[in-house]
Gaussian input, Z-matrix of N, CA and C with variables (Angstrom, degrees):
# hf/3-21g

backbone

0 1
 N
 C     1     B1
 C     2     B2     1     A1
 N     3     B3     2     A2     1     D1
 C     4     B4     3     A3     2     D2
 C     5     B5     4     A4     3     D3
 N     6     B6     5     A5     4     D4
 C     7     B7     6     A6     5     D5
 C     8     B8     7     A7     6     D6
 N     9     B9     8     A8     7     D7
 C    10    B10     9     A9     8     D8
 C    11    B11    10    A10     9     D9
 N    12    B12    11    A11    10    D10
 C    13    B13    12    A12    11    D11
 C    14    B14    13    A13    12    D12
 N    15    B15    14    A14    13    D13
 C    16    B16    15    A15    14    D14
 C    17    B17    16    A16    15    D15
 N    18    B18    17    A17    16    D16
 C    19    B19    18    A18    17    D17
 C    20    B20    19    A19    18    D18
 N    21    B21    20    A20    19    D19
 C    22    B22    21    A21    20    D20
 C    23    B23    22    A22    21    D21
 N    24    B24    23    A23    22    D22
 C    25    B25    24    A24    23    D23
 C    26    B26    25    A25    24    D24
 N    27    B27    26    A26    25    D25
 C    28    B28    27    A27    26    D26
 C    29    B29    28    A28    27    D27
 N    30    B30    29    A29    28    D28
 C    31    B31    30    A30    29    D29
 C    32    B32    31    A31    30    D30
 N    33    B33    32    A32    31    D31
 C    34    B34    33    A33    32    D32
 C    35    B35    34    A34    33    D33
 N    36    B36    35    A35    34    D34
 C    37    B37    36    A36    35    D35
 C    38    B38    37    A37    36    D36
 N    39    B39    38    A38    37    D37
 C    40    B40    39    A39    38    D38
 C    41    B41    40    A40    39    D39
 N    42    B42    41    A41    40    D40
 C    43    B43    42    A42    41    D41
 C    44    B44    43    A43    42    D42
 N    45    B45    44    A44    43    D43
 C    46    B46    45    A45    44    D44
 C    47    B47    46    A46    45    D45
 N    48    B48    47    A47    46    D46
 C    49    B49    48    A48    47    D47
 C    50    B50    49    A49    48    D48
 N    51    B51    50    A50    49    D49
 C    52    B52    51    A51    50    D50
 C    53    B53    52    A52    51    D51
 N    54    B54    53    A53    52    D52
 C    55    B55    54    A54    53    D53
 C    56    B56    55    A55    54    D54
 N    57    B57    56    A56    55    D55
 C    58    B58    57    A57    56    D56
 C    59    B59    58    A58    57    D57
 N    60    B60    59    A59    58    D58
 C    61    B61    60    A60    59    D59
 C    62    B62    61    A61    60    D60
 N    63    B63    62    A62    61    D61
 C    64    B64    63    A63    62    D62
 C    65    B65    64    A64    63    D63
 N    66    B66    65    A65    64    D64
 C    67    B67    66    A66    65    D65
 C    68    B68    67    A67    66    D66
 N    69    B69    68    A68    67    D67
 C    70    B70    69    A69    68    D68
 C    71    B71    70    A70    69    D69
 N    72    B72    71    A71    70    D70
 C    73    B73    72    A72    71    D71
 C    74    B74    73    A73    72    D72
 N    75    B75    74    A74    73    D73
 C    76    B76    75    A75    74    D74
 C    77    B77    76    A76    75    D75
 N    78    B78    77    A77    76    D76
 C    79    B79    78    A78    77    D77
 C    80    B80    79    A79    78    D78
 N    81    B81    80    A80    79    D79
 C    82    B82    81    A81    80    D80
 C    83    B83    82    A82    81    D81
 N    84    B84    83    A83    82    D82
 C    85    B85    84    A84    83    D83
 C    86    B86    85    A85    84    D84
 N    87    B87    86    A86    85    D85
 C    88    B88    87    A87    86    D86
 C    89    B89    88    A88    87    D87
 N    90    B90    89    A89    88    D88
 C    91    B91    90    A90    89    D89
 C    92    B92    91    A91    90    D90
 N    93    B93    92    A92    91    D91
 C    94    B94    93    A93    92    D92
 C    95    B95    94    A94    93    D93
 N    96    B96    95    A95    94    D94
 C    97    B97    96    A96    95    D95
 C    98    B98    97    A97    96    D96
 N    99    B99    98    A98    97    D97
 C   100   B100    99    A99    98    D98
 C   101   B101   100   A100    99    D99
 N   102   B102   101   A101   100   D100
 C   103   B103   102   A102   101   D101
 C   104   B104   103   A103   102   D102
 N   105   B105   104   A104   103   D103
 C   106   B106   105   A105   104   D104
 C   107   B107   106   A106   105   D105
 N   108   B108   107   A107   106   D106
 C   109   B109   108   A108   107   D107
 C   110   B110   109   A109   108   D108
 N   111   B111   110   A110   109   D109
 C   112   B112   111   A111   110   D110
 C   113   B113   112   A112   111   D111
 N   114   B114   113   A113   112   D112
 C   115   B115   114   A114   113   D113
 C   116   B116   115   A115   114   D114
 N   117   B117   116   A116   115   D115
 C   118   B118   117   A117   116   D116
 C   119   B119   118   A118   117   D117
 N   120   B120   119   A119   118   D118
 C   121   B121   120   A120   119   D119
 C   122   B122   121   A121   120   D120
 N   123   B123   122   A122   121   D121
 C   124   B124   123   A123   122   D122
 C   125   B125   124   A124   123   D123
 N   126   B126   125   A125   124   D124
 C   127   B127   126   A126   125   D125
 C   128   B128   127   A127   126   D126
 N   129   B129   128   A128   127   D127
 C   130   B130   129   A129   128   D128
 C   131   B131   130   A130   129   D129
 N   132   B132   131   A131   130   D130
 C   133   B133   132   A132   131   D131
 C   134   B134   133   A133   132   D132
 N   135   B135   134   A134   133   D133
 C   136   B136   135   A135   134   D134
 C   137   B137   136   A136   135   D135
 N   138   B138   137   A137   136   D136
 C   139   B139   138   A138   137   D137
 C   140   B140   139   A139   138   D138
 N   141   B141   140   A140   139   D139
 C   142   B142   141   A141   140   D140
 C   143   B143   142   A142   141   D141
 N   144   B144   143   A143   142   D142
 C   145   B145   144   A144   143   D143
 C   146   B146   145   A145   144   D144
 N   147   B147   146   A146   145   D145
 C   148   B148   147   A147   146   D146
 C   149   B149   148   A148   147   D147
 N   150   B150   149   A149   148   D148
 C   151   B151   150   A150   149   D149
 C   152   B152   151   A151   150   D150
 N   153   B153   152   A152   151   D151
 C   154   B154   153   A153   152   D152
 C   155   B155   154   A154   153   D153
 N   156   B156   155   A155   154   D154
 C   157   B157   156   A156   155   D155
 C   158   B158   157   A157   156   D156
 N   159   B159   158   A158   157   D157
 C   160   B160   159   A159   158   D158
 C   161   B161   160   A160   159   D159
 N   162   B162   161   A161   160   D160
 C   163   B163   162   A162   161   D161
 C   164   B164   163   A163   162   D162
 N   165   B165   164   A164   163   D163
 C   166   B166   165   A165   164   D164
 C   167   B167   166   A166   165   D165
 N   168   B168   167   A167   166   D166
 C   169   B169   168   A168   167   D167
 C   170   B170   169   A169   168   D168
 N   171   B171   170   A170   169   D169
 C   172   B172   171   A171   170   D170
 C   173   B173   172   A172   171   D171
 N   174   B174   173   A173   172   D172
 C   175   B175   174   A174   173   D173
 C   176   B176   175   A175   174   D174
 N   177   B177   176   A176   175   D175
 C   178   B178   177   A177   176   D176
 C   179   B179   178   A178   177   D177
 N   180   B180   179   A179   178   D178
 C   181   B181   180   A180   179   D179
 C   182   B182   181   A181   180   D180
 N   183   B183   182   A182   181   D181
 C   184   B184   183   A183   182   D182
 C   185   B185   184   A184   183   D183
 N   186   B186   185   A185   184   D184
 C   187   B187   186   A186   185   D185
 C   188   B188   187   A187   186   D186
 N   189   B189   188   A188   187   D187
 C   190   B190   189   A189   188   D188
 C   191   B191   190   A190   189   D189
 N   192   B192   191   A191   190   D190
 C   193   B193   192   A192   191   D191
 C   194   B194   193   A193   192   D192
 N   195   B195   194   A194   193   D193
 C   196   B196   195   A195   194   D194
 C   197   B197   196   A196   195   D195
 N   198   B198   197   A197   196   D196
 C   199   B199   198   A198   197   D197
 C   200   B200   199   A199   198   D198
 N   201   B201   200   A200   199   D199
 C   202   B202   201   A201   200   D200
 C   203   B203   202   A202   201   D201
 N   204   B204   203   A203   202   D202
 C   205   B205   204   A204   203   D203
 C   206   B206   205   A205   204   D204
 N   207   B207   206   A206   205   D205
 C   208   B208   207   A207   206   D206
 C   209   B209   208   A208   207   D207
 N   210   B210   209   A209   208   D208
 C   211   B211   210   A210   209   D209
 C   212   B212   211   A211   210   D210
 N   213   B213   212   A212   211   D211
 C   214   B214   213   A213   212   D212
 C   215   B215   214   A214   213   D213
 N   216   B216   215   A215   214   D214
 C   217   B217   216   A216   215   D215
 C   218   B218   217   A217   216   D216
 N   219   B219   218   A218   217   D217
 C   220   B220   219   A219   218   D218
 C   221   B221   220   A220   219   D219
 N   222   B222   221   A221   220   D220
 C   223   B223   222   A222   221   D221
 C   224   B224   223   A223   222   D222

   B1=1.4621
   B2=1.5276
   B3=1.3116
   B4=1.4542
   B5=1.5230
   B6=1.3351
   B7=1.4578
   B8=1.5178
   B9=1.3233
   B10=1.4619
   B11=1.5241
   B12=1.3362
   B13=1.4664
   B14=1.5271
   B15=1.3164
   B16=1.4586
   B17=1.5301
   B18=1.3162
   B19=1.4666
   B20=1.5217
   B21=1.3176
   B22=1.4587
   B23=1.5183
   B24=1.3289
   B25=1.4633
   B26=1.5249
   B27=1.3281
   B28=1.4639
   B29=1.5229
   B30=1.3277
   B31=1.4678
   B32=1.5178
   B33=1.2980
   B34=1.4624
   B35=1.5333
   B36=1.3468
   B37=1.4656
   B38=1.5199
   B39=1.3391
   B40=1.4682
   B41=1.5317
   B42=1.3282
   B43=1.4647
   B44=1.5255
   B45=1.3314
   B46=1.4689
   B47=1.5274
   B48=1.3322
   B49=1.4703
   B50=1.5265
   B51=1.3281
   B52=1.4720
   B53=1.5256
   B54=1.3180
   B55=1.4614
   B56=1.5294
   B57=1.3244
   B58=1.4692
   B59=1.5293
   B60=1.3311
   B61=1.4735
   B62=1.5196
   B63=1.3278
   B64=1.4587
   B65=1.5317
   B66=1.3196
   B67=1.4667
   B68=1.5287
   B69=1.3218
   B70=1.4679
   B71=1.5342
   B72=1.3239
   B73=1.4639
   B74=1.5227
   B75=1.3249
   B76=1.4599
   B77=1.5256
   B78=1.3331
   B79=1.4580
   B80=1.5241
   B81=1.3226
   B82=1.4587
   B83=1.5162
   B84=1.3316
   B85=1.4614
   B86=1.5256
   B87=1.3319
   B88=1.4583
   B89=1.5343
   B90=1.3251
   B91=1.4567
   B92=1.5246
   B93=1.3268
   B94=1.4632
   B95=1.5184
   B96=1.3226
   B97=1.4593
   B98=1.5234
   B99=1.3267
   B100=1.4582
   B101=1.5164
   B102=1.3314
   B103=1.4686
   B104=1.5163
   B105=1.3341
   B106=1.4573
   B107=1.5197
   B108=1.3254
   B109=1.4662
   B110=1.5269
   B111=1.3064
   B112=1.4569
   B113=1.5190
   B114=1.3254
   B115=1.4614
   B116=1.5305
   B117=1.3425
   B118=1.4750
   B119=1.5265
   B120=1.3228
   B121=1.4605
   B122=1.5323
   B123=1.3217
   B124=1.4708
   B125=1.5270
   B126=1.3335
   B127=1.4576
   B128=1.5210
   B129=1.3278
   B130=1.4711
   B131=1.5328
   B132=1.3329
   B133=1.4780
   B134=1.5299
   B135=1.3211
   B136=1.4677
   B137=1.5310
   B138=1.3167
   B139=1.4701
   B140=1.5205
   B141=1.3391
   B142=1.4711
   B143=1.5244
   B144=1.3292
   B145=1.4598
   B146=1.5279
   B147=1.3293
   B148=1.4495
   B149=1.5212
   B150=1.3325
   B151=1.4668
   B152=1.5301
   B153=1.3501
   B154=1.4553
   B155=1.5112
   B156=1.3368
   B157=1.4629
   B158=1.5283
   B159=1.3284
   B160=1.4658
   B161=1.5269
   B162=1.3233
   B163=1.4572
   B164=1.5271
   B165=1.3326
   B166=1.4676
   B167=1.5209
   B168=1.3168
   B169=1.4587
   B170=1.5095
   B171=1.3174
   B172=1.4545
   B173=1.5193
   B174=1.3265
   B175=1.4669
   B176=1.5172
   B177=1.3201
   B178=1.4582
   B179=1.5244
   B180=1.3153
   B181=1.4615
   B182=1.5297
   B183=1.3268
   B184=1.4661
   B185=1.5298
   B186=1.3293
   B187=1.4657
   B188=1.5219
   B189=1.3527
   B190=1.4562
   B191=1.5167
   B192=1.3267
   B193=1.4741
   B194=1.5311
   B195=1.3208
   B196=1.4631
   B197=1.5195
   B198=1.3338
   B199=1.4535
   B200=1.5272
   B201=1.3261
   B202=1.4541
   B203=1.5218
   B204=1.3260
   B205=1.4542
   B206=1.5179
   B207=1.3330
   B208=1.4592
   B209=1.5237
   B210=1.3182
   B211=1.4569
   B212=1.5265
   B213=1.3285
   B214=1.4592
   B215=1.5326
   B216=1.3254
   B217=1.4517
   B218=1.5262
   B219=1.3245
   B220=1.4560
   B221=1.5071
   B222=1.3029
   B223=1.4703
   B224=1.5059
   A1=108.12
   A2=115.41
   A3=121.75
   A4=109.28
   A5=116.44
   A6=121.67
   A7=108.61
   A8=115.78
   A9=121.81
   A10=107.53
   A11=116.13
   A12=121.45
   A13=109.13
   A14=116.02
   A15=121.67
   A16=111.68
   A17=116.17
   A18=119.59
   A19=108.99
   A20=115.98
   A21=120.89
   A22=113.68
   A23=117.43
   A24=121.36
   A25=108.24
   A26=116.28
   A27=121.48
   A28=112.21
   A29=115.54
   A30=122.27
   A31=108.12
   A32=121.31
   A33=127.60
   A34=113.38
   A35=116.34
   A36=119.91
   A37=111.85
   A38=117.53
   A39=119.82
   A40=110.80
   A41=117.88
   A42=120.35
   A43=110.15
   A44=116.61
   A45=120.68
   A46=110.14
   A47=117.10
   A48=120.87
   A49=111.18
   A50=117.10
   A51=120.75
   A52=110.12
   A53=116.22
   A54=121.50
   A55=110.60
   A56=117.30
   A57=121.57
   A58=111.05
   A59=116.75
   A60=120.51
   A61=110.05
   A62=117.24
   A63=120.91
   A64=111.23
   A65=117.05
   A66=120.18
   A67=111.27
   A68=117.10
   A69=121.83
   A70=113.13
   A71=117.85
   A72=120.83
   A73=110.68
   A74=115.65
   A75=121.63
   A76=111.34
   A77=115.34
   A78=121.08
   A79=109.31
   A80=116.91
   A81=121.98
   A82=113.60
   A83=117.82
   A84=121.87
   A85=109.89
   A86=115.77
   A87=121.15
   A88=108.27
   A89=115.29
   A90=122.07
   A91=108.81
   A92=115.68
   A93=121.57
   A94=108.37
   A95=115.98
   A96=121.69
   A97=108.26
   A98=116.53
   A99=121.18
   A100=107.53
   A101=116.75
   A102=122.40
   A103=111.50
   A104=115.61
   A105=121.31
   A106=109.83
   A107=115.57
   A108=122.00
   A109=108.81
   A110=116.90
   A111=121.54
   A112=112.11
   A113=115.95
   A114=121.62
   A115=113.26
   A116=119.30
   A117=118.68
   A118=113.46
   A119=117.82
   A120=120.20
   A121=110.90
   A122=117.65
   A123=121.07
   A124=110.98
   A125=116.79
   A126=121.29
   A127=115.22
   A128=117.74
   A129=120.14
   A130=111.75
   A131=119.86
   A132=118.08
   A133=112.65
   A134=116.69
   A135=121.11
   A136=110.58
   A137=116.69
   A138=120.88
   A139=111.45
   A140=117.21
   A141=120.17
   A142=110.92
   A143=116.95
   A144=120.07
   A145=109.29
   A146=116.39
   A147=121.44
   A148=112.35
   A149=116.63
   A150=122.36
   A151=111.17
   A152=116.12
   A153=120.22
   A154=115.35
   A155=117.87
   A156=120.43
   A157=110.35
   A158=115.63
   A159=121.75
   A160=109.96
   A161=116.13
   A162=120.81
   A163=108.67
   A164=115.59
   A165=120.44
   A166=112.42
   A167=117.15
   A168=118.69
   A169=112.57
   A170=115.56
   A171=122.93
   A172=106.33
   A173=115.74
   A174=118.80
   A175=109.53
   A176=114.91
   A177=120.16
   A178=109.06
   A179=116.22
   A180=122.02
   A181=109.19
   A182=115.51
   A183=120.27
   A184=111.31
   A185=116.64
   A186=120.98
   A187=112.55
   A188=118.11
   A189=121.57
   A190=114.47
   A191=117.99
   A192=119.22
   A193=108.90
   A194=115.71
   A195=121.07
   A196=110.41
   A197=115.37
   A198=122.14
   A199=107.39
   A200=115.87
   A201=122.85
   A202=107.84
   A203=116.81
   A204=121.39
   A205=107.65
   A206=115.74
   A207=121.02
   A208=109.54
   A209=115.65
   A210=121.01
   A211=108.82
   A212=115.53
   A213=119.10
   A214=109.39
   A215=115.46
   A216=122.07
   A217=107.91
   A218=116.15
   A219=121.76
   A220=115.64
   A221=114.16
   A222=120.91
   A223=110.18
   D1=138.82
   D2=177.68
   D3=-95.85
   D4=142.31
   D5=175.99
   D6=-122.19
   D7=131.79
   D8=178.85
   D9=-121.22
   D10=119.65
   D11=-178.67
   D12=-89.21
   D13=108.66
   D14=179.33
   D15=-110.46
   D16=16.56
   D17=177.55
   D18=-67.01
   D19=134.98
   D20=-179.89
   D21=84.09
   D22=-0.34
   D23=178.01
   D24=-96.95
   D25=128.56
   D26=-175.77
   D27=-80.75
   D28=158.15
   D29=172.10
   D30=-72.96
   D31=143.71
   D32=-1.54
   D33=-91.75
   D34=8.35
   D35=-177.95
   D36=-59.58
   D37=-35.87
   D38=-179.30
   D39=-64.83
   D40=-36.84
   D41=177.46
   D42=-66.95
   D43=-42.84
   D44=179.26
   D45=-60.57
   D46=-44.15
   D47=179.45
   D48=-66.25
   D49=-38.17
   D50=177.40
   D51=-64.18
   D52=-43.16
   D53=179.91
   D54=-63.63
   D55=-43.03
   D56=177.85
   D57=-63.41
   D58=-39.42
   D59=178.87
   D60=-63.29
   D61=-39.76
   D62=179.81
   D63=-69.43
   D64=-29.96
   D65=177.65
   D66=-67.69
   D67=-23.21
   D68=-176.10
   D69=-85.44
   D70=-8.00
   D71=-177.89
   D72=-115.04
   D73=162.15
   D74=-179.29
   D75=-76.78
   D76=156.19
   D77=175.05
   D78=-56.83
   D79=138.88
   D80=-179.56
   D81=90.94
   D82=-8.86
   D83=178.92
   D84=-72.88
   D85=139.31
   D86=177.51
   D87=-97.30
   D88=131.45
   D89=-177.93
   D90=-124.80
   D91=137.68
   D92=173.95
   D93=-102.86
   D94=129.72
   D95=176.58
   D96=-113.36
   D97=128.52
   D98=177.52
   D99=-95.31
   D100=121.37
   D101=-173.50
   D102=-127.26
   D103=149.35
   D104=172.58
   D105=-77.35
   D106=160.63
   D107=175.12
   D108=-69.55
   D109=163.50
   D110=177.17
   D111=94.05
   D112=-137.72
   D113=-177.21
   D114=-53.31
   D115=-47.61
   D116=-177.55
   D117=-58.25
   D118=-44.46
   D119=-175.84
   D120=-73.33
   D121=-19.41
   D122=175.90
   D123=-85.32
   D124=-44.56
   D125=-169.99
   D126=-85.89
   D127=-42.06
   D128=-174.25
   D129=-63.23
   D130=-48.71
   D131=178.84
   D132=-59.77
   D133=-42.64
   D134=-179.88
   D135=-62.65
   D136=-43.87
   D137=-178.56
   D138=-66.57
   D139=-41.96
   D140=-179.94
   D141=-68.08
   D142=-36.67
   D143=176.37
   D144=-64.44
   D145=-39.06
   D146=177.04
   D147=-62.54
   D148=-26.12
   D149=177.13
   D150=-79.80
   D151=-8.23
   D152=177.27
   D153=101.34
   D154=2.65
   D155=179.80
   D156=-79.86
   D157=158.37
   D158=-175.24
   D159=-97.01
   D160=119.57
   D161=177.28
   D162=-82.27
   D163=121.87
   D164=-177.58
   D165=-99.89
   D166=-23.48
   D167=-179.91
   D168=176.44
   D169=156.03
   D170=175.89
   D171=-143.89
   D172=118.39
   D173=-179.13
   D174=-138.78
   D175=152.37
   D176=178.21
   D177=-88.78
   D178=130.37
   D179=177.65
   D180=-81.39
   D181=162.25
   D182=-179.75
   D183=-60.01
   D184=-30.60
   D185=-178.03
   D186=-74.56
   D187=-9.06
   D188=175.51
   D189=107.58
   D190=-19.00
   D191=177.83
   D192=-83.61
   D193=176.45
   D194=-179.23
   D195=-113.61
   D196=148.48
   D197=177.03
   D198=-115.02
   D199=113.84
   D200=177.66
   D201=-100.00
   D202=121.59
   D203=177.85
   D204=-104.49
   D205=127.07
   D206=-173.76
   D207=-138.38
   D208=146.35
   D209=176.55
   D210=-109.81
   D211=130.46
   D212=179.49
   D213=-70.84
   D214=131.26
   D215=179.11
   D216=-123.19
   D217=128.51
   D218=173.95
   D219=61.87
   D220=178.76
   D221=179.74
   D222=-114.29

């Protein structure tokens, strides 16, 4: 599983970085994205779902950030 730390990255840059990370992996690969609360945790999952990727989970870590688990779908 790949993990991409996007904590401290502002919108829409965090979505762009998430999208680029997904372009680097094969279809069916599961990727974890670490996101801050607020705009990132609202916008990034919605935007990636809009791109056609499969959202597998979103949970808050003990440290306060969020972990978005996503599966790459299609090219």
